[in-house]
N, C-alpha and C positions, 0 to 999 in steps of 0.2 A: 687360149693357150693350149699346147696338148699334153695331157696327163704323162708324165714319165714313167716308163716301168722298165724294171733290172729283171732280167731271166738269168736265174741262175741255172747252169745247165753243165753238163761232163764229170767236174769232181774226180775222185780217187777213189772210187769204190768199183770191184768190178763187173758193174752194169755202166760205168761211163761211155760206152759206145752207144750204147741204148738213150744215153741220157741226152747224148748230142744232140741226137736225132731228133728225139723229143723237144728238148729244146727250140734246134733252130725252127721246127713245124711251129712253135708257140708263137717266136718273135714275127714269122711272115704271118699268121693268124691277126693277131694283135696289133700290126701295123696296118691292116686292111681296116682295122675299126678304126684308125686314127690314133693309138697309142704314138707315142713318142718311146720307141723300144731300143734298148740296149742289152744285148748279153754277155755276162760274166760268165766265165771260167773260171772258177775259184783254183783250181791245180795251178793257172797260167796267170792271174791278175792276184793283187789285193783287193780280197772283198770288203775287209774293215775299212778301210781306208777309203774306196770308191762308196760303199755305202754311207758314209758321213760326209763325205762331196758331195754327193749326188741326192742324199734326201729322198728317195723315190717315192713316187703316189704308192704304190706298194711294187712289192716282190713274188714276182712268179716265180714258185720254186717247181723245177723240174730236174732235179735231183733225185735218180732211182737208187735207194740203198746207203747206204755208209751212214757218214755225219750229214747228210742233204736229207733222209727222210727216217733218220732215228730220234729226232728232235732235236739235235746238237744244235743244228741252222735255225731251228724256228725261236728255241729259246734265246739264240741270239739276238735275232730281229725283234724279239719280245723288250728287251733288257733297251733297243733303241726304239722304243715304240714306232717301229715302222711295220704299217700293215702286210700279211703276205698270204700267200696262199695256201687252204689245204687245213689239217689236222692243229694244234697243238701240241705244245711238247711233250706230255704225257701220254697222249693219244697214237701221240708219231710211236713214243719209244716202247710202248707196249703192243702195237699192231707189228712191229718191225722182228721182236721178239717172242718165234710163233710160240712157245712154251708160255711164257707168259700169259698169252693172251687166249690159247687152250685153258689154263688152269682157269681164266676168268667165263670163256666159257660155260667151263664145267661147273663153278660155282653159281650161273644163273639158268643151268640146267639148260644148253644150246648145244647140240648132238656135236661131236667132233671126235674122228677116231681115234682110239686106244693109242697110247706112246710111253715110249721109254727113253728119259736121257739118257742119255751115256756121261762117266765119269770121267774127269782128264785122264786117267789113270789108267783105265780100261781099254785093253788093244785087241782081247781074243775074243771072239763069237761066243764062244764055251761059257765064259765067265757071266754073258750078258741075262738078266734072272726078265726074260721077256715073259709075258703072261697074251701072247696068243699068240698063231700060228702065224707061219708064211702064207703066200707073199709078204712079206712087207716093204715100205718105204725107208730109207734113208734121206735126211735132209739134213742140211747147215741151221742153226737156229735164226739167225740174221739174215740169211741173202735172199734176194727176190729172184724174178727170172729163171726160176728153175737151175738154177747154176749149183752145183755139188749135190744136185739128187741122182738118184739111185729108185731102180725097181729091184728088190733081191728076190729069186724063185728060193732060192735052197741054201743052208745055212754056211755050205764052205764057199759061199761068195760074198757074204756079212763082211767080213776083215776089210776084202777090198773096197767096199763102199762105202766102208767109214773113215779108210783114208783116203778116199777120193771126198770125200764132203772136208774132213778134215783141211784138206788144201786148201780150202778155201778163208783160211784162219779163224774160222766159227765154232761156237760149241757146237754137237752132233745130236740129236735124236732120231730116235727109229719111232718111225707110224703103222701102226695094222693097213694093208693095202686093204681100200673099197671098193670092190668092183662092182660099176656101175655106168652112168654118165656123167659127164665134168661140163658143167655149167657156170656163167658169171653172172653178178648181179653188179651193177653197178647203184650206185647212190649220189644223188646231188643235192645239197640247199646246207644251211646251219641250222635253227630254230624248227622248223618243218623241213625235212628232207623226202624227199620223194626217189622211190626205185624207179631206176630207168627199163626201158625193156631188156630182159633177160637174154643170154646168150650161152646158147650150147654149142661145145665146142669140138670138132672131130679134126682130129689130126691125123695126116697122111701116114706116117709114120705110127701109129698108134697109139704115142707120148706125147703129152703136151709141152714138149722141152725148150731149150730156149734157143733150137733149131726154126723148130716149129712154130713158136711166139712171134722170131722175127724175120724170118724166109718170107716175101712173098710166096701163094701158092700152098704154102708149107700145111695149109691148115683152113680149115671150110669152117662159119662163125653161121647159125643155122638161127633166124629172128623171123618170127618165135620156136622155140625149140619142137623138136618133134617129139615130146612129151604129152602125157595126161595133165592137161590146167591143172587140176589138182595139187599134183607135184610141183608143178613150177612154183603156185603162191606159196604153195608152205616151203619151199626153200627160199622163197624172197622173204617172206615175215622175219624166218629165225635170222638172215642176212644184216635184215633193216636191224633188229633190237642186238643184234654184232657189234654195226657199226656204231647205234648209241650207247652199247652199256660202257666200250672202250672212249666213247667219250669224242669219235671221231665228226672233223669239223669239214665243209666244203665239198668231198668228194670221196668217197672209196672203191674198190674194188675186189668182189672175195670170191674168191674162185671154191666150187662146192662140190661134191660128187651126189649124186642121187641113185639111189640102188634100185633095183628090179622091183621092191616090195614101193617106192614111192619117199623111202627114208632119206631124210638130208645129213651132210654130215660135211659141216665147214673144215676146209681145209689150210686157208689163210687169209688176212686181209690187207689190200695195199690201200695206204694212204698215198700213195702218188703214183698211181698205173702210170703205163705206158701210152705216149703220144704219138706214136711214128704212125706212117699211113696203114699200118699193119693191127694198129691196137685193138684192143676191145673196148676201150672206153669210147674212146671217140666214136665207134661204132654204135656202142649204145644208144651214144646222142644224137646220131642221127638218124635212129628207127625211132627217137620220140621227135622228130622234128625238129634237133639243132643242130644247124651248122658247127663244123670245127672252129672257124670264127665267133662264131656267137659263144659257145661253151666258154671258149678260153678269155671272150668278155664277161661272160657270167662267174667266172672263179675271181676273177680280179673285182666283181661285186661285192661278194660272199666274203674274200679275203678284208673286204674295206669294211664290209657292214661288221663283220664278226671283229675287226679294230675298234670300231664305233663303241663298242658293245665294252670294249675292257679299256679305252684310251681318253674317249669321250671324244672322238675324230668325227668329223659329220660323213655319214654314210653318203650314198652313190643316191 
């Protein structure tokens, strides 16, 4: 009898469009592995009722941003004792909140750019007590896919960037811009997570924004990175520790900047990275010899394994 998998996709976050693409890709991949798959968009169907009725073997969470990635869905599934892919509620919540994650990185002496959290009543650039020079990066605290992000070269452009970020309904922070090479490091596994091949990112526009991430041909993924091996290894060691100190499980993908001296700086960690045809996590897995269908099946195995630890269910 085929194992029943529900793929959660879409949702109502600003990353809905990419989530739908990720979910559709996962559905097709799992079908080739012999699973009975049902795709569910919580925005269009009563997911609670469906989950209670279907009692799936595992839920594959392909929801990016919002309640799909911030621990809400994960906590809901834990209440029902239904296995699911990816990180538990607390790790999901911490990773989604970039400022909280940065504070934890700081506590563990993991390098991340200096930052300034903007209070809700702060609106004028001159009122901000920045302790670092321009350029800076303005970011929403709780969004991914580089939505709402601006690189600001001059103080006079700061207010506009803050308003743009606030347009996404999230707290906003300002981060010191680090000049260097952007790489991404993917992690796969539960108790003994492994580092997948690191990817260096080159965006044709010079900025790895939403368009560069999800438009075919808008960026180049270089595997292995065109950087000294010791720089890459240093970045991988830091990312693996970041994954572990946040309590991530199953998978994660972390964006990192390596400056000209080889110093790595953590930018943010994604607990549900994109799974589209242009996405980095599947590229990294392929470089490790893991096909996309096998990757999706492995994530199901890891989800059920983690549930076995918590609820006493049988492992795959």
